[in-house]
C-alpha positions in Angstrom: 102.9 -11.6 -24.3 101.8 -8.1 -24.4 103.9 -5.4 -23.5 102.4 -1.8 -22.6 103.1 1.5 -24.5 105.6 2.3 -21.7 108.1 -0.2 -23.3 107.1 0.1 -26.4 108.1 3.7 -27.1 111.6 2.5 -27.7 110.9 0.6 -30.5 108.9 3.0 -32.2 112.3 5.1 -31.7 114.4 2.4 -33.3 112.4 2.6 -36.7 112.0 6.4 -36.5 108.3 6.7 -35.8 107.6 9.9 -34.2 105.8 9.9 -30.6 105.3 12.8 -28.5 107.6 13.4 -25.3 106.3 10.8 -22.9 107.9 9.8 -19.4 106.8 7.2 -17.0 106.2 8.0 -13.4 105.5 5.9 -10.6 104.9 8.0 -7.9 103.0 10.9 -7.3 106.4 13.1 -6.9 107.6 11.6 -10.0 104.6 12.2 -12.1 104.7 16.1 -11.0 108.3 15.9 -12.1 107.7 14.4 -15.2 105.0 17.3 -16.0 107.4 19.8 -15.5 109.5 18.1 -18.1 107.0 17.3 -20.7 105.2 20.7 -20.2 101.5 21.7 -20.3 98.7 21.0 -21.5 99.4 17.0 -21.2 97.8 13.8 -21.0 97.8 11.4 -18.3 97.8 7.6 -18.7 97.7 4.6 -16.5 100.7 2.0 -17.9 99.6 -1.7 -17.3 99.7 -4.7 -19.5 96.5 -5.7 -18.0 94.6 -2.5 -19.3 94.7 -2.6 -23.2 91.7 -0.4 -24.0 92.4 2.5 -21.7 90.3 5.1 -22.9 87.0 2.9 -22.6 88.3 1.7 -18.8 88.8 5.5 -17.4 92.6 4.8 -17.7 93.6 8.2 -19.6 92.8 11.9 -18.4 93.3 14.8 -21.1 94.2 18.2 -21.2 96.0 18.6 -17.8 96.9 22.4 -17.8 98.8 22.9 -14.3 100.5 20.7 -11.5 97.4 21.0 -9.1 95.7 19.3 -12.2 98.5 16.4 -12.8 98.2 15.8 -8.8 94.6 15.3 -8.9 94.8 13.3 -12.3 97.3 11.2 -10.7 95.5 10.4 -7.7 92.3 9.6 -9.7 94.3 7.1 -11.6 95.3 5.2 -8.8 92.1 5.0 -7.0 90.6 3.8 -10.3 93.1 1.0 -11.1 93.8 0.2 -7.0 95.3 -3.8 -7.0 95.6 -3.7 -10.3 99.6 -4.5 -11.7 101.1 -1.1 -13.3 103.9 0.1 -13.7 102.7 3.9 -13.0 101.2 6.3 -15.1 102.7 7.6 -18.4 102.9 11.2 -18.8 102.6 12.7 -22.1 102.7 16.0 -24.2 99.3 16.4 -25.6 98.7 16.0 -29.5 97.4 18.5 -31.6 93.7 18.8 -30.9 92.8 19.3 -35.0 94.6 16.2 -36.1 92.8 13.2 -37.4 93.0 9.9 -35.6 93.9 6.8 -37.9 95.4 3.5 -36.6 98.1 1.5 -38.2 98.1 -2.0 -37.5 99.6 -5.3 -38.0 99.0 -9.1 -37.8 101.0 -12.3 -38.2 98.4 -14.2 -40.8 99.5 -18.2 -41.2 99.1 -18.0 -45.0 100.5 -14.9 -45.8 102.8 -13.6 -42.9 102.7 -10.2 -42.0 99.8 -7.8 -42.9 99.9 -4.4 -42.3 96.3 -2.2 -41.6 95.5 1.4 -42.1 92.3 2.7 -40.9 90.2 5.5 -39.1 91.2 5.2 -35.7 90.8 6.4 -32.2 87.9 5.2 -29.9 85.3 4.4 -33.0 88.0 2.0 -34.8 85.6 -1.3 -34.2 82.6 1.1 -34.9 83.4 2.9 -38.4 85.2 -0.6 -39.4 87.1 1.7 -42.2 90.2 -0.2 -43.1 92.7 -1.1 -45.6 95.2 -4.2 -45.5 98.0 -5.3 -47.4 101.0 -7.8 -47.4 104.1 -7.0 -45.8 106.5 -5.7 -47.3 104.8 -2.4 -48.7 106.0 0.2 -51.5 105.4 3.8 -51.5 102.8 2.9 -54.4 101.0 0.4 -52.3 101.0 3.2 -49.2 99.1 5.8 -51.3 96.6 3.3 -52.5 95.9 2.0 -48.8 95.3 5.8 -47.9 93.2 6.7 -51.3 91.0 3.3 -50.3 89.9 5.1 -46.9 86.0 6.3 -46.4 87.5 8.7 -44.6 90.5 9.9 -47.2 88.4 13.1 -48.1 88.9 14.1 -44.6 92.4 13.2 -45.0 92.7 15.6 -48.0 91.3 18.6 -46.0 87.3 18.4 -46.5 84.9 21.3 -44.7 87.8 23.4 -44.2 90.4 21.4 -42.9 94.0 21.5 -43.9 95.3 18.4 -45.6 97.1 15.9 -43.5 101.1 15.6 -44.3 100.5 12.5 -47.0 104.3 12.0 -47.1 104.7 11.7 -43.5 101.8 9.4 -43.5 103.5 7.3 -46.2 106.6 7.3 -44.3 104.9 6.0 -41.4 103.2 3.1 -43.1 106.5 2.1 -44.6 108.1 2.2 -41.1 105.6 -0.1 -39.8 106.1 -2.0 -42.3 109.6 -2.6 -42.0 108.9 -3.0 -37.9 106.5 -5.9 -38.5 108.9 -7.6 -41.1 111.9 -7.4 -38.6 110.2 -7.8 -35.2 107.4 -10.4 -36.6 104.9 -9.5 -33.7 101.8 -11.7 -33.4 99.8 -8.4 -33.1 100.6 -4.8 -33.3 98.4 -1.6 -33.5 99.4 2.4 -33.4 96.0 3.8 -32.0 95.5 6.9 -32.2 98.1 7.5 -34.7 97.6 11.8 -34.8 98.0 13.0 -38.3 97.6 17.0 -39.4 99.3 19.1 -41.4 102.6 19.1 -39.7 102.9 15.3 -39.6 101.8 12.2 -37.9 102.5 11.4 -34.5 102.0 7.9 -32.5 100.2 8.6 -29.5 99.8 5.1 -27.9 100.4 1.6 -29.3 100.5 -2.2 -28.4 102.3 -5.3 -29.2 101.6 -9.2 -28.7 104.8 -11.0 -29.2 
């Protein structure tokens, strides 16, 4: 069974994985109220187990800066997904524009059990295929090795004037996801994107298959 991120954020909280302020709204009025609580700038995303790749299907609107823009975004999402079973929209505080997009995933393997993956994330994850795997549970040294194995590791270290990402936060997130995979035992799981910068790592969206 696939669960949308609206239902999954409590799971992230259970394992201490950081995520931005996020509220679920199922009407225009509740969406505007959520905006006032979350604060601008924000993102609005369709919340439906039928829509797994939201960015590719026009289900994400970023950089909303006012209540007027939020109302237009809500109406646009409702029009785009008319007739699609959905729980409403997620109203989410925008992550830092300078953050590096990573993916942390997991899958249940018939031979090895739970595997954890780290890779270059965002909408191009399947294009770059810059990923590395380990069998759960992982140690701190395993997590550090995974980070160093990525072709994108120079970016994480601060290439071309970027500030290095908080490696301690990234290692901590990997260890927490490893624990989540062991205890929840999903058939598939991913956080994509995981936004990482010098201040830490934040899970912006996630998916889990039971």
